DRENPAMAR-463780 format. One record per residue (C-alpha): z, x, y. Coordinates in steps of 0.001 Angstrom, whole numbers, plus 524288, in hexadecimal, padded with zeros to 5 digits. Last residue first. Layout:
BEGIN
- c3:c1:c2
- Z:X:Y
...
***
This chain:
BEGIN
- c3:c1:c2
- 7B20F:747A0:81E72
- 7BCBA:73E55:81A12
- 7B38F:732C1:81874
- 7A9D3:73AFC:810D7
- 7B4C6:73FF0:8082A
- 7B758:731FC:8044D
- 7C3A1:72B28:808CD
- 7CE8A:7248B:80147
- 7D6F1:7304B:804A6
- 7DCC9:73459:7F7A6
- 7D278:72F5E:7EE27
- 7C6D1:732A1:7F6C3
- 7CBE0:74048:7F95C
- 7CE7B:742AE:7EAEF
- 7C0F7:73E04:7E6EF
- 7BA8B:746B5:7F125
- 7C25A:75290:7ECB8
- 7BEB8:75062:7DE84
- 7B068:74E9B:7E207
- 7B076:75A9E:7EAA4
- 7B6A7:76250:7DF9D
- 7AC7F:75DD5:7D5B6
- 7A1A7:760FB:7DF8D
- 7A632:76EA2:7E335
- 79F84:77652:7D871
- 7A286:775F5:7C9EB
- 7A0CA:7847A:7C733
- 7A5A4:78A39:7D3EE
- 7B0B3:78065:7D53D
- 7B4BD:782AA:7C724
- 7B554:79151:7C964
- 7BDA3:78F66:7D5A2
- 7C77C:7874E:7CE16
- 7C8D9:790B1:7C29F
- 7C126:78DC9:7B654
- 7C88F:78C89:7A98E
- 7BCB1:788D2:7A179
- 7B827:77DF0:7AA6A
- 7BDAB:777ED:7B6BF
- 7B921:76A71:7BB14
- 7C50B:761F5:7B886
- 7CF16:76BDE:7BD22
- 7C692:76EBF:7C8E7
- 7C56B:76076:7CC93
- 7D434:75F18:7CB7D
- 7D5D1:76AE7:7D475
- 7CDB2:7640D:7DEC0
- 7D5DA:7579C:7DD65
- 7E270:75F6D:7DEBC
- 7DD10:765F9:7EADA
- 7DA02:75887:7F070
- 7E7CE:75403:7ED74
- 7ED64:75FD7:7F49B
- 7E4BE:75CF5:80051
- 7E709:74E4E:801C4
- 7F2A8:74E77:80B09
- 7EB98:7585C:81389
- 7E0ED:74EE4:8174F
- 7D34C:75169:81211
- 7C792:75910:816D8
- 7B9E0:75556:812F0
- 7B3AF:7598C:80622
- 7B44D:763E0:7FB8C
- 7B23D:76F1C:804E1
- 7AC70:77B96:7FF6B
- 7B3F2:78824:7FCE1
- 7AEBC:79533:80166
- 7AB8F:79F25:7F6EB
- 7AFA6:7ACE9:7F358
- 7AC58:7B17C:7E5A4
- 7B2DE:7BEAE:7E855
- 7BF06:7B685:7EB00
- 7C266:7ACEE:7F5E1
- 7BD06:7A09C:7EF70
- 7BA6C:792FE:7F4BA
- 7B5DB:78833:7EBA6
- 7BC54:77C0E:7F133
- 7BECD:77776:7FF07
- 7C85B:76D79:8046D
- 7C8DB:768FA:81295
- 7D60D:7649A:817AF
- 7D941:75BBE:82327
- 7E574:75C15:82B74
- 7E544:750B5:834D8
- 7E20F:74F1E:84353
- 7D45A:74A25:840E9
- 7D185:7559E:83805
- 7D946:7624F:83859
- 7D5EB:76C75:82E1B
- 7DBB8:771BE:82180
- 7D2C8:77966:81898
- 7D570:77966:809F8
- 7CE47:7823E:8007C
- 7CDC9:780C4:7F1C8
- 7C8A7:78CC1:7EAD1
- 7CC99:79269:7F7E2
- 7C286:79A75:7FF26
- 7C0CB:7918F:80AFB
- 7CF69:78EB9:80B52
- 7D2B1:79CB7:80F40
- 7E015:79878:8146F
- 7DD4C:79EE8:8218E
- 7D15F:7960E:82232
- 7CF43:795B1:83100
- 7CB04:7877E:82F5A
- 7D910:782D3:82F04
- 7E4A6:780A2:8260F
- 7DEF3:788B0:81B10
- 7E1E6:78684:80C97
- 7DDF6:78E4C:80091
- 7DEB8:7897D:7F28C
- 7DB77:7937D:7E80D
- 7DAAE:78EAA:7DA10
- 7DD3B:796E6:7CDFF
- 7E1D5:78E4C:7C2A4
- 7E2BE:77F83:7C1F5
- 7EA9B:78052:7B55D
- 7F3AE:78A6E:7BB49
- 7F655:781D1:7C70E
- 7F8E1:77643:7BE22
- 802B0:77DFA:7B62E
- 8098F:7821D:7C2A6
- 80B50:77443:7C7D3
- 80BA0:774CF:7D6BD
- 7FD84:7708E:7D89C
- 8004E:7657A:7E21B
- 80B54:76D60:7E839
- 80203:77880:7EAE9
- 7F87A:76F15:7F15E
- 80327:76986:7FA19
- 807F1:77719:7FDE3
- 7FA4B:77B92:8016E
- 7F851:76F8D:809E9
- 80534:771E4:810D1
- 801B6:77FFE:813A8
- 7F414:77D63:818D5
- 7F625:773D6:823F5
- 7EB0B:77037:82CFA
- 7E406:7745E:8397A
- 7E8CD:78259:839F5
- 7E635:78B29:845A0
- 7F447:78B83:84A8E
- 7F90B:78F44:83D03
- 806A6:78C25:83824
- 80830:77F6A:83089
- 7FA13:77C0C:833B5
- 7F4E9:785D3:829F6
- 7FCB8:79156:8249E
- 7F0EB:79515:81C21
- 7F0F9:7911E:80DDA
- 7ED38:7984B:80170
- 7F17A:79079:7F58F
- 7F713:795F3:7E8FE
- 7F9DB:78811:7E439
- 7ECA1:786BF:7DD58
- 7EDE3:793AA:7D63B
- 7EA82:7A186:7DA57
- 7F87C:7A680:7D939
- 800EA:79B1A:7D49A
- 80CB4:7A0E3:7CDC3
- 81705:79F11:7D85C
- 820CA:7AA15:7D68F
- 82491:7ACB0:7E4AC
- 830C4:7A468:7E65A
- 83925:7B098:7E80E
- 84029:7AED6:7DB00
- 832F5:7ACBA:7D490
- 82DC8:7B962:7DA2F
- 83985:7C0D4:7D4E6
- 83830:7BA9B:7C766
- 82993:7BD7B:7C753
- 82BF4:7CBB3:7CAC8
- 83615:7CD02:7BFFE
- 82CF4:7C70C:7B5C8
- 82192:7CF3D:7BAFB
- 8282D:7DC6F:7B9F1
- 82254:7DFE3:7ACA2
- 814C6:7DD16:7B1FA
- 816F8:7E72B:7BC9C
- 81396:7E1CD:7CA0D
- 808E5:7E72B:7D2D5
- 802D0:7DEE9:7DDA2
- 80D8B:7D51C:7E0DE
- 80509:7CB96:7E843
- 80772:7C197:7F2FA
- 80105:7B493:7F616
- 7F9C5:7AF45:801E9
- 7EC4E:7AE74:7FB6F
- 7E803:7BA91:802F1
- 7F1FB:7C1EA:7FAC5
- 7FDA4:7C9B9:7FF87
- 8019F:7D5D9:7F7DB
- 80E3D:7DC25:7F385
- 812CE:7EA11:7F174
- 81FDD:7F094:7EEBF
- 81B1E:7F5E5:7E1A9
- 81A73:7E842:7DBC0
- 82764:7E5FD:7D489
- 832B9:7E9FA:7DD36
- 82C76:7EA7C:7EA9F
- 823BE:7DEC1:7E81C
- 82F4E:7D6A2:7E33C
- 837F1:7DAAF:7EEA3
- 82D28:7D752:7F855
- 82B8B:7CA32:7F18A
- 839F3:7C71A:7F338
- 83974:7CB22:80173
- 82D58:7C30E:8041B
- 83321:7B785:7FCCD
- 83F37:7B7AD:80565
- 836A8:7B8A2:8118B
- 82F45:7ACA0:80D1F
- 8211E:7ACE0:808F5
- 81647:7A3C8:80D86
- 8085A:7A52B:80858
- 8066D:796FF:80447
- 811E6:78EC5:80934
- 81A6D:78A68:7FDEA
- 81B4F:77D7A:7F6C3
- 81505:782BC:7EA5E
- 81692:79171:7EAEC
- 80B31:79874:7F17D
- 80FB0:7A62B:7F51B
- 80B0B:7AAFD:7E7DB
- 80E56:7B87D:7E2FE
- 80226:7BE6D:7DD01
- 80657:7C888:7D307
- 7FFE8:7D55A:7CF5E
- 8020A:7DAA0:7C1A7
- 805DC:7E78F:7BB81
- 8066E:7ED46:7ADB6
- 7F8D2:7F308:7AE3F
- 7F429:7F61B:7BC33
- 7E830:7EE4A:7C05B
- 7F0CD:7E280:7C2A6
- 7ED55:7D4CD:7BE05
- 7F21C:7CA49:7C76D
- 7FDB0:7C181:7C465
- 7FFFE:7B4D9:7CBCD
- 7FBAB:7AACF:7C1BF
- 7FEB5:7B0FC:7B496
- 80A78:7B88B:7B98A
- 8105D:7AC9D:7C02F
- 80DAA:7A39E:7B4A0
- 81460:7ACC2:7AB12
- 81FBF:7AEEB:7B44B
- 821BF:7A04B:7B577
- 8204B:79E49:7A6D5
- 82BB0:7A7C8:7A44F
- 82E66:7ABAB:79626
- 8208E:7AEF3:79207
- 81E24:7B5BA:79EF6
- 82A15:7BE4D:79CFA
- 8252E:7C2E7:78FB1
- 817E1:7C68B:79542
- 81E53:7CD77:7A0A6
- 8269D:7D60B:797D0
- 81AFB:7D8B0:78EF6
- 81398:7DE03:79AAB
- 80515:7E0B9:79951
- 7FC9A:7EBD4:79E5E
- 80693:7F605:79A99
- 80C6D:7FDDF:7A5C8
- 80A0E:80AED:7AC66
- 811D9:80926:7B8D4
- 80B2A:80727:7C5D8
- 80EDC:81043:7D0E8
- 80895:808E1:7DC17
- 7F9D2:80979:7DD60
- 7F45C:810A6:7E91C
- 7F268:80860:7F536
- 7F79D:8122C:7FF1C
- 7EE6C:81C43:7F956
- 7E2BA:8141E:7FDA6
- 7E66C:8163D:80BEA
- 7E6C8:82500:80A7A
- 7DA2E:824D8:8028E
- 7D322:81D60:80D3D
- 7D890:826E5:81737
- 7D3F1:83299:80F35
- 7C671:82CA2:80DF9
- 7C49C:82B73:81C93
- 7C4E2:81D7E:821E2
- 7B7E3:8183F:82697
- 7B5F2:81731:8353B
- 7B220:824EC:839D0
- 7AB1C:8278A:82CE7
- 7A2D5:81B43:82EA9
- 79C7E:81E95:83BA2
- 79726:81126:83E2D
- 788D9:80E7B:8413E
- 78509:80B27:83338
- 79052:8018D:8325B
- 78B6F:7FA0B:83E2A
- 77DFD:7F8BC:837F6
- 78429:7F4FE:82AF6
- 78C51:7EA7E:8319B
- 7809C:7E522:83901
- 7780A:7E4B9:82CDC
- 782DF:7DE39:824FF
- 78429:7D3A7:82F68
- 77570:7D1B3:82F18
- 7757F:7CFDD:8205F
- 7817A:7C705:8208D
- 77BC8:7BDB3:82ABE
- 77E3A:7BEF4:83953
- 784E6:7B1C0:83A55
- 78BFB:7B281:82D3B
- 790AB:7C081:82EA2
- 79524:7BDCA:83C9C
- 79BDF:7B146:8384A
- 7A2F0:7B86D:82D48
- 7A749:7C2AA:83741
- 7B016:7B89F:83DB1
- 7AD3C:7B415:84B95
- 7A757:7A6BC:84932
- 7B3A0:79E99:84AE5
- 7B814:7A7D4:8559F
- 7AC2F:7A441:85DD2
- 7A709:7AD2D:86895
- 7AB5D:7B9C5:861FE
- 7A0CF:7BA4F:8579A
- 79FF7:7C65A:84F1D
- 795BA:7D027:8537A
- 79D3F:7DBE3:858AD
- 7A9A7:7DA7F:850B3
- 7A254:7D635:8447C
- 798E0:7E182:844D6
- 7A3D9:7EAFE:847E4
- 7AC42:7E584:83CF4
- 7A1B1:7E730:832B8
- 79EEC:7F520:8372A
- 7AD59:7F8AC:8371F
- 7AE90:7F30E:8296D
- 7A3AF:7FC43:8255C
- 7AA66:807CB:82BC7
- 7B731:8046A:82531
- 7B162:802CA:8178B
- 7A8F1:80EFC:816B4
- 7B133:816E4:80D1F
- 7B0BA:80C0C:80302
- 7A206:80BC8:80206
- 79CDD:7FE37:80581
- 796B4:7F622:7FAB4
- 790CE:7E8AD:7FAF6
- 7912D:7E890:809CB
- 78F93:7DC3C:81201
- 794D9:7D2B1:807E2
- 79643:7C58E:80EA5
- 7A310:7BE4A:8109C
- 7A504:7B005:80CD5
- 7A5E9:7A6FC:81878
- 7AF1B:79CB1:81DEC
- 7AC2D:797B5:82BAA
- 7B858:7907D:83079
- 7C14A:79AAC:82A84
- 7BD1C:7A2F8:81ED6
- 7B792:7B0A9:81EE5
- 7AD73:7B9AA:81935
- 7A43B:7C169:821B7
- 7A3F4:7CEEA:81BBF
- 7A45B:7D45D:80DE4
- 7A42F:7E2F1:80AF1
- 7A3B2:7E7B8:7FCDB
- 7AB4F:7F43E:7FD0A
- 7AB62:801E2:7F737
- 7AF02:8093E:7EAF7
- 7A463:811B1:7E4F1
- 7A077:80D61:7D749
- 79316:813B0:7D9CE
- 78AB1:808A4:7D473
- 7920F:7FBDC:7D63E
- 7994C:800D9:7E254
- 7A772:7FDAF:7DFEE
- 7AE4E:7F2FD:7E771
- 7B8CC:7F08B:7F19C
- 7B643:7E319:7F763
- 7B74C:7E1B7:80619
- 7B763:7D4D8:80D7A
- 7B4D4:7D429:81BFB
- 7B65B:7C7CD:82411
- 7BD53:7C225:8183B
- 7B93D:7B723:80F23
- 7B26A:7BF8E:804E7
- 7BE00:7C8E9:803F2
- 7C712:7BE89:7FE42
- 7D119:7C8F2:7FA3A
- 7D235:7C58B:7EBB5
- 7C40D:7C8F8:7E8E5
- 7C242:7CBE7:7DA77
- 7BAF9:7D8B9:7D8AE
- 7C5D7:7E007:7DF86
- 7C783:7E931:7EB01
- 7C95F:7DED2:7F54B
- 7C988:7DFB3:8040D
- 7CAF7:7D57E:80ECE
- 7C792:7D668:81D42
- 7CA4D:7CC50:827DE
- 7C579:7CBDD:835EC
- 7CA69:7C380:8411A
- 7C04F:7BF8B:84B4A
- 7B6C3:7C571:8551C
- 7BE0D:7D247:8536E
- 7C7DF:7D76F:85D36
- 7CF09:7E2C7:8567A
- 7C2C1:7E74B:84F55
- 7BDC3:7F296:85778
- 7CAEA:7F92C:859DB
- 7CF67:7F828:84BA7
- 7DD8D:7F3E9:84D3F
- 7DF97:7F487:83E88
- 7D20C:7F3A6:83858
- 7D11C:8015F:832AC
- 7DF19:8014F:82D98
- 7DD8E:7F403:82749
- 7D04B:7F7C5:821C0
- 7D632:803AA:81B0B
- 7E150:7FB36:81612
- 7D7CC:7F159:8103B
- 7D017:7FC5A:809E2
- 7DC8F:80228:80446
- 7E00E:7F466:7FF8C
- 7D362:7F1FD:7F813
- 7D821:7F835:7EB46
- 7CBD5:7FBEE:7E3F4
- 7C27D:7F5AC:7DA3E
- 7CC38:7EAF4:7D6EA
- 7CABE:7E1C3:7CB65
- 7D7AA:7E608:7C541
- 7DF54:7E2A9:7D16F
- 7EAA2:7EB8B:7D56A
- 7E651:7F29C:7E1BB
- 7E382:7E654:7E96C
- 7E968:7DA1D:7E359
- 7EB19:7D327:7F070
- 7DCBD:7D5AE:7F355
- 7DB66:7D9D7:80173
- 7DD5D:7D5D3:80F9C
- 7DB05:7DD29:81C48
- 7E387:7D796:8273B
- 7DB06:7D3AB:832C2
- 7CFD6:7DA96:83989
- 7D09A:7D57E:84779
- 7CF2E:7C8D8:84EEE
- 7DDA3:7C585:84F59
- 7E7A1:7C49A:84490
- 7EDCE:7CD1A:83A11
- 7E8F6:7D8E2:84194
- 7F67C:7DEE6:84357
- 801BE:7D795:83D0D
- 8099A:7E342:83844
- 80F8F:7E9B3:82C51
- 81492:7F74A:828E8
- 82269:7F324:8255E
- 8290A:7F5FB:83277
- 81CA9:7F136:83935
- 81F78:7E399:8340D
- 82D0A:7E3F3:839E9
- 82743:7E821:846EB
- 81D54:7DD17:84660
- 8285C:7D368:84414
- 82FD7:7D8F8:84FAC
- 823D5:7D75D:8584B
- 821EE:7C964:8533B
- 82F94:7C484:85689
- 82CBF:7C01A:86480
- 820E3:7B88B:85FB7
- 8292E:7B0C4:85640
- 824E3:7B152:84817
- 82222:7A4A9:8409E
- 8164D:7A595:83799
- 8179F:7B321:831D0
- 80B05:7B6D3:82B00
- 8083B:7C011:81FBE
- 7FB29:7C659:81CA5
- 7F26F:7C685:8109C
- 7E7B6:7BFEB:8189F
- 7E99C:7B329:81117
- 7F744:7B283:816CC
- 80568:7B4C4:812E0
- 80F50:7ACAE:81A8B
- 81CDC:7B1C2:81DBF
- 82A4B:7ABBC:81C1E
- 837D3:7AAC3:821FB
- 8351E:7A2E0:82E1D
- 83051:7AE15:836A1
- 836BF:7B92D:83E2C
- 8426A:7BDCE:8364D
- 83F93:7B823:828EB
- 830E4:7BA49:828A6
- 83267:7C7B4:82EF2
- 83BF9:7CBE7:82462
- 832FA:7C6C9:819B7
- 82794:7CE52:81FAC
- 83015:7DA70:81F35
- 832E0:7D7F4:810D9
- 82446:7D6B6:80E75
- 82230:7E3E8:814EB
- 82CF0:7EA33:80CE6
- 8267D:7E52F:8007E
- 81957:7EB5C:80353
- 80D7F:7E371:80745
- 7FEE6:7E282:8044A
- 7F643:7D752:808F6
- 7EA63:7DF5D:80CB4
- 7F1AA:7E317:81920
- 7FD47:7D9F9:81B5A
- 7FC66:7D689:829BC
- 806E4:7CD93:82F38
- 802BA:7C109:8360C
- 80C4E:7BBE9:8402D
- 80C21:7AD68:8435C
- 8111C:7A80D:85049
- 81698:79A5F:8507F
- 81394:78BF3:84E7E
- 804CB:78AEC:84CFD
- 801F1:7996A:84C67
- 801CD:7A404:856BC
- 7FD04:7B026:84FAA
- 80285:7BDF8:84F3E
- 7FB30:7C80E:84736
- 7FC8C:7D33D:850D0
- 7EED9:7D2B3:85676
- 7F0FE:7C415:8577E
- 7FCCA:7C688:86021
- 7F4E3:7CE71:869DD
- 7E95E:7C508:86A1D
- 7F2B3:7B9B1:86D12
- 7FB1F:7C048:8775C
- 7F194:7BEC5:882A1
- 7EF52:7B077:87F51
- 7FDE8:7AE26:87DE5
- 80031:7B453:88B23
- 805CC:7C1FE:88C30
- 81021:7C5A6:8962D
- 817A1:7B965:89276
- 82437:7BFFC:88E22
- 821B7:7BC8C:87FE1
- 81381:7C0DB:8804A
- 81746:7CDD2:88680
- 82195:7D045:87C1B
- 817BD:7CCF1:8717F
- 80E18:7D6DB:8770C
- 81883:7E174:87782
- 81C1A:7DEFD:8695A
- 80D99:7DF24:8661F
- 80C06:7ECF6:86B0C
- 81851:7F1C8:86447
- 8140B:7EBC7:8575D
- 806A3:7F212:858D3
- 80CCD:7FF53:85B30
- 814F9:7FDCA:84EE3
- 808EB:7FA3C:846E0
- 800EE:805F6:84B4A
- 80C4A:80F72:84A0B
- 80ECF:80B8F:83BEE
- 80070:80B84:83857
- 7FE76:818F4:83E59
- 80A25:81EA3:83726
- 80520:819D8:829FC
- 80732:80C38:824AA
- 80793:80ADF:815F6
- 7FCBE:804F8:80D95
- 80000:80000:80000
***
């Protein structure tokens, strides 16, 4: 895991001092709210519906135990005793007072954390596969690349005031767990098919929001050493040609779409040809220095299977279900990675109390080499647990209320904060997620349904990634009421697809029933153990539209045409 050097430490401390002065001037009236807004956004501070919200950067979703304990302290002292993990692998505090923010930033700096570039029109937190470095299908650990990009992009003088926010994701695996096709730039570490050299597939122009698009491959293979210069070329084209007259058309996906992928590639390659690559790309010794921080921990030589665990699973059905559902195969024999769900039935998706943070920090420190990860599905990961330790780990998680065995199932719902917190939201997300989870509470039923990703956004900005949910739910305002559109067929993996609407929007009271009707269609239509998304691809949308239409007519007494 990366550690701050002297430059990082000085850089963050100076930024805290700068912002402390800016907050003081806002509080004494020297700065107006309009003058203060761009300053606070550069430090991750938003003004939400009821209070300020502070977004803490967690680069590529990786934390140490002492950092999580510090977040717990901040949650207790300056918030309401909890934090919210986001789809950007960050953490948000929803209730800080403006006068307390400088002290919060100082506490973050004490554990090598900050809020820089978690908001504003800049390159945001770089995200990565939550199983980076441990997945069996991985070509190379993507975290050194993500860290290299973080260092290159931090306060980059050319890219501090972009046309719009900019998001980069990196994966090193065959199976995309980082949603690279729906980011402004997605990078896939790959081997050249002929030379076996390691490099990158470069994808540009993905994104969700009011104009969802799947990214386009602009380079099949980019040599690894050239990554920063090539990113510089992409960013320069976007910075100079991206629209600034309309924020809804300012993302790079619009530029790629309006110019056409071929022309966009031509412009990037022309810019790239003019750059002096060696002055931009990191020297080999620096790349190696960064990579060394991500060396494997001191794994023991262990058998591939654990008789102790096998015996414990026979005795304890809860442990057996947890391992089967939340376990992830580790490349190191004798170890496993565990997804720790933050989606208990009745809970708020992505929320974690200070007490749970401390308990989880203790668990990670004792049993997972003092490391934990945040996923873009608002869960946590223990990346490296000995199989023999699993019974003890499960018992500790259960005691902390963190042993929900639903990773990837129908109750593992992504949901943005919605109208409960966000000033941009037009509908609730949290309440809808809770109602759906309650509908599918039964564990045996969840297992029977199998993998099914539900994603909910409370407005068109799509922070809940509803466009790429197997079932997506978008909450909007219609005639003064909350109205929800439902889509089916979205996918955030290497087979990325945007979901299609089943019909007109429905009132919130009918959403959980509509999801139940959609699932019933799947259970009727599936063949040979198909997962939900496989059935949708084979059977098409018509059976699901018919089931949705019948449900709407039965519950509302109106046809979909009348509701449209």
